[in-house]
N, C-alpha and C positions, 0 to 999 in steps of 0.2 A: 457212121462216121463222124458224125457231128457229137454223139454222144461221146464217142472215143476222146475226141478233142477237150471237150468239156471235163472228162474224167482226169483228164491228163492234166489240165490246167489246175483242177483241186488239187491232184497230187503234189504238183509243183508249189503251190500256195501253201499246202501243208507242210511240205519238206522245209521251206523257208521259214515258216513259224516256229518248226521244230529246231531248226539251226538256229534261230534267233533266242529260242527259250535256253537251249543247251549255252549258246555263249554267254548270255545271262546269269546262268547258274554257274558256271565255269568262272565268270568274273568276279561274281559275289564269292564264291568259293574261295577264288585265290584273295581277294580283300580279305576275308575272315582270317586265311591263312597268314599274311601282314600282321593282321591285327594279333593273333594269335602269338607270333613272333615277338611282336612290339610288347604284350603284354607278358611274355616271358621274360624279356630283356628287363621290362621296369621292375620285375619281381626280384629278378638276380640281381639288379642294381641296389633293390633296398638291401636284399640279402648281404650284399657286399658291404653295404653302408653299415650296416649294424655291426658285421664282422669288424671292421675298421673301429668302431667303438668299443666293442670287446677286446681288440688288441689293445687299444690305448689302456684300458684297465689292467691290461695283462701285463704291460710294459713299467705301469705303475708299481705293480706287486713285484717285478724284476728289480726295480729301483729300490724299492723298500728294504729287499733282502740281499741284494748283493752290491751294490754301490754304497758301500760303507766308508767311511774316512775318505772319499773320494776316489775309492777303486772304479775302474773301468769294468763293468760285468765281461765276462767272457763269452762269447756267443756258443760256447760248448755248456754253459750254465742254463740256456733256456731254449726254447723252441723258437727260430725265426724265419723258418722256411715253409712254406703250405702247410700251415697249420690249420687244422680243419676245426670249424665253428659250424655246427649243423651241416648244411650243404654247400657253406661257403669255404674259403681258404684265405688265409692271408701270409705276407711275407714282410720283412723288416729289411728294407733296401739300405745297406750300409755302405762301408769302405774298407778296404784291407789297407791297413797303414804300411804294411811291408811288401806289397804287390807292385811290381815294376810298370807293367802293361796288362791289366787284366781284359780279358775276352767276355767274360761272363759276370752279371752282377754278384756283389759279395751281400751275404746277408748276416744283419747284427745291427746294432745301435751305432751311432756316428758320435765321435767325441768332439763336442764343442770347443772344449779345452785346448785341443791341439790346432786351433785356427786362431789367426790373428783377430784382435778386437778393434773394430772401426773407429771405436771412439776414444782408443788409447794408444793405438800404434802411431808413429809420427811418420813424415814425408820420406824419409831416407829408408824405411822399409818399405813402406807400399810400394816405391818405385822400381825394387828389386824384384817384385812379384812378376811371373810371367804375363805379359802382353799389358802389363799396365806401363802406361808412359810417364813421364815427370810432370807434364801438363795436368794428367788425369789423377796423379797423386796429389798435387797442388789444389785441385777442385774439389777433392774429397775433404781436404784439410779446412777449405773453404766454406764447404757446406755445412760442415759440424761447427765450426767456430763460434764463438759467442760473444764476441765482440762488436758484433753488429757492421764491419766492415764486408763487402762484399766487392771483390775485384772483377768479378763475371756478369756478363750482360744475361740476368735471368729473363729480364723483361722482354726478352726476345723470344722466350720460350712460354710466355704467358703466365708465369707465376714467378715469386720471389725464393730465395734462397732460405733454408730452414733457420739458419744461424742456431743450431742446438745439437744436441748429439742425435746420432741414428737410433730409430727404435726398431727398424728391421734390414736386414739385410738387402731386402727388395727395394728398398728407399735409394739404394744405388742407382736404378734407372732415372731418377730424377737429378743426379748430379750431371753439371754441363759438361757435354763431351761424351756421355756414355752411350753405348750403342750395345746390342746384344750379343754381338761377337765378342767383345770385350769381358762383357760381364758371364756368359755361359759358355764361351769358347765353342770347342765342338759338341760338348756334351749338351745339345738340346734339351733333353729329356731329363738332365741331371740324375742318373742312375750310377754315374762311374765308371762307365765303358762306351765305346765307340761302337755303338751298335751299326747294322748293315743300311739304315735310312738317314744315317747322319754321314755329314760330308768330312772326310780327311784333308781340312783345307791347306795344310802344309805337304800333304803327302808322304808323311814320314812314318805311317802306318800304326801310329800310336794315338791315343786319347791325348788332346791338348784341351784341359778345361779352362774355365774363365776365373774371374776374382771370385764369383761366388762360392767357388769350391775352397777358398782359402781363407776367408774373413767370415765373423761372426760378430753380434753386440750382447751375448748372453754370458762371457767367463764372469765369474764372480766365486772368488775362492775365499771362504770364511778363515778368519784370523783367530781362531778359538776352537775349543773341543766341541765335539756333538753335543754335549750336555751345557753348553755355554759356558764353562769354567775357562780361564784364561790359559796362554801357553806360556812357556818359559822364554823371555826376552833373552838371548844369548849376547846382545849387547850391553845389557844393563844387569845381569846376572853377577851376584857376588862370587867369589871363589869358593864359599861354603855352598851356596845355590848350585853351582855348576857341579861340584861334587855329589849333593844329593840327587841331581838328576842322573849322572853318571851310574851312581851307586845303585838307585833306583832299576835302571836297566840292564843291570849286571855287567856293568862297563868299569874297567879299573879306574879310580878316581886320579890317578897320576895324570891325568891329561888337564883336569881342572885349571891348574898353574898356568899352562902353556895358552890355554883357551881364552882365559880374561884378561891376557895382556893387550895392552893398548898400543898399538905399533903398525907400521905399514902392512905386514901379514897377518895380522889380526884385528881385533877391535878398532873402529866398529866394522862390523859386518855388512856389506851391502845387500847380501840375501844370503837364502840357505846354499847356493852353490858357493859361495866364498866361504862360508863356514864349513862347509863339506871339505873343502880343499885345505883349508887349515888343520881339520880332525886327521886328515890324510898325512899332512906334513908332520902332524904330531905323532904319526905311528898307528893312529885307528884304523880299524879295517872297516871295509863298505858295510859288512853283515852287522857289526858294532852300531855304524851310524845309522843304519835301517832303524835300530831299536830305539832311536831317541827322536829321529826325523818329525814325527807325527806328533810330539811334543814341544818344539821348538819353534821360536820365531825370530825374527830380527827386526820386526814394525811394530809401530802401535796402530797401524789401520786395523779397521773392524774387518775389511775385505780387500781381496786383491783382484783387480780386473784386467791386469795387462800381461799375466803370466801365459805360457805357453806349455802345454803338457808335453814334454819331449818323447814320452813314450809311445805317442800315437801320432805326433804331427807329421807330416810328408816331408819329403826331401825339399821339396820346393818352398813350404814355409819355414824348415831348419835353415835352407840357405838364405833367404830373405831376412831371417831373424840376424844371423850371424852378420850378414853385411850391414846391417842397420847398426851393429857395433863396431862398425870400421874395419870389417875384415875383409879381404880382397875377394873377388868373386871365385876364382880358381881355388883357392883355400877353403872357402865357405863349402864349395860344391863339393870338395873332397873330404871335407870334416862331416858334412850333413850324411853323405852317404857311407862314411865309416860308421856314424850312429845307429843308419838304419839296419846295417849290416851286423852290428853287435847286438841289437835287439833281436833281429832274426836268429842268432846264435847262442842268446843267453836270455830266454825269456823269463826265466826264475831270478833274474839279478837284478829287476827293475825296481825294485823298492823303495827305492829315493835318488835324489840327483846326483848322488855319490858315484852311480854307473856311470857318470859323464866323464868323470875322473879317470875310472878304469878303463874307459873306451878311447878318450884321447890323449891320455897322460897327464899328470900333474903340470907339466913343464908346458903345455900346449898354448901357444898365443889365442887360439880360437876360445878354450877354455877360460883365460884370463879376461878376455872381451866379456863373454857373457857374465862371468862373474862380477864385472864391474857394476852390473843392475840388477835388480830383483826381476828378472824376466822368464825363469824357467820353472817348472814344476814337475811332480810326478801324479798331481791329482786332477781330477775333473769331478765337477757339481751340476754340469748342464750336458743335456744329450738330446740327439735328434734321433725320433722314431719315426722314420718315413715309410709310412704302411701303405701297401697295395694289397688289394683284395678281388676277387672274383666270385661270384655265385656259382650255382651248379652248371656244369658242362663248360666252365670256363668265362661264362658270360656276365656280362655286368660291370666290367672293369673299373675299379674307384682308387683313387690315390689321396692321402691326406697328410702331409707332415706336421709331426707334433715336435714342440721343443719342451722338455722338461726340465725342472730345476729342483734340486735336492739339497741345495745349499743351507737350507734351514731344517734339516733332517726329515721332511716330509715330502714326497714327489708332488710337484705341481706344475700343470701345464701353464707355461708362459704366452704361447703362440700356436695356432694352429692354421696351416695354409693347404687349401685344394689344390692339387698338383694332375687331376686326372686329365686336365686340358692339355698336358705335354704328351700324352701318348703312352704306348705299351713301354713299361719300364723294367720288365722281370726278364728279359733276354730270350734268347731263342731255346734255350733247353726246357725252361718252364712252359713255354708255350707248345713245343713238341709233346711234353709229359702231358698236357691239358687234352689237347688236341687227339692224342692216342687213346686216352681214357674215355674221352667223347664219341671215339668210333668202336669202343669194343661191346 
């Protein structure tokens, strides 16, 4: 009996030891599994980072070949979604200028020229942007002012006002009174759509972005040809020079006399839109004007920094721009929507600012208001490439925003910012596609 008890005790001890050893083995196996997954994620993260670097070079190639003479590359001319680089893929998160309420991200480049420049726009334009109060518009002017006078109490925030131009859009975070709702709106991950994890703060079922969506600091349009030669200044050109310009473009020289007169309806022209209106009044077609628009100017400036590309500007930007020219809100909103509708229906007619005349009519008070300053263009030389990438099996998500400038003829990266911290920005369809491939 005693022997049986001893044998049973030994068996129990052995079982406990075995259980302990199995538990230890399972523990280390589980730990190694986590280590393997972590290592796999690190490898995929590195793969995604390298894909982003490759994508940046690819964008430089695209801009070198397709962004000529200030043209916005069409996203059908290059690959911008799920582009494979080895085991990784990258996307260019863009904005559809003609979409009212997108539910999935649009892929392509972002036109910086279609935004308002923080360093050149006046208070009465800022205050008409969605969500911007008059106080905050004044605070922006106060921050960038160079006269050394600061009317706001920055000492309470622990730093001093800058008193110089903005260097980045994110610098708005430092402006007195700024908050993330005002700057980012409902688009916390800044991908242009209202994702499921983002709150619809006003319950209207649509994305209401913040100030980040509408402003830039990078607009710079050269006032010379790509080879450095001068444009023809229609404000100072002689009749003979105007005739030569028209003749070289295959346009009747009969317009030269009318276009070189100095009166209320002609010279001096405040900008290309005013000159386009004069050409149309003289009987010139929009197609003919498009043949000379890239060879003319109304200014001696080396660069323009306050123009907005009306070919891609959003309804909100167009509305604010018009209201800043003393157009009432209802008229401005209607005219802005008219321009967007015209763009959608006539994509091949947007080769010069003369299309504004076709869309609004030569007698439109909105057109007259815009023509009172040199504030519109159809050219862009700065682009955002918001690149997101994943490694194999959709892992290792990374995202970096690049600002490219081609105003000197060669694409240059002006700014880069890691946006990975904002979370997934490729939408549900991309996620579902990656998951489906992962489970096959």
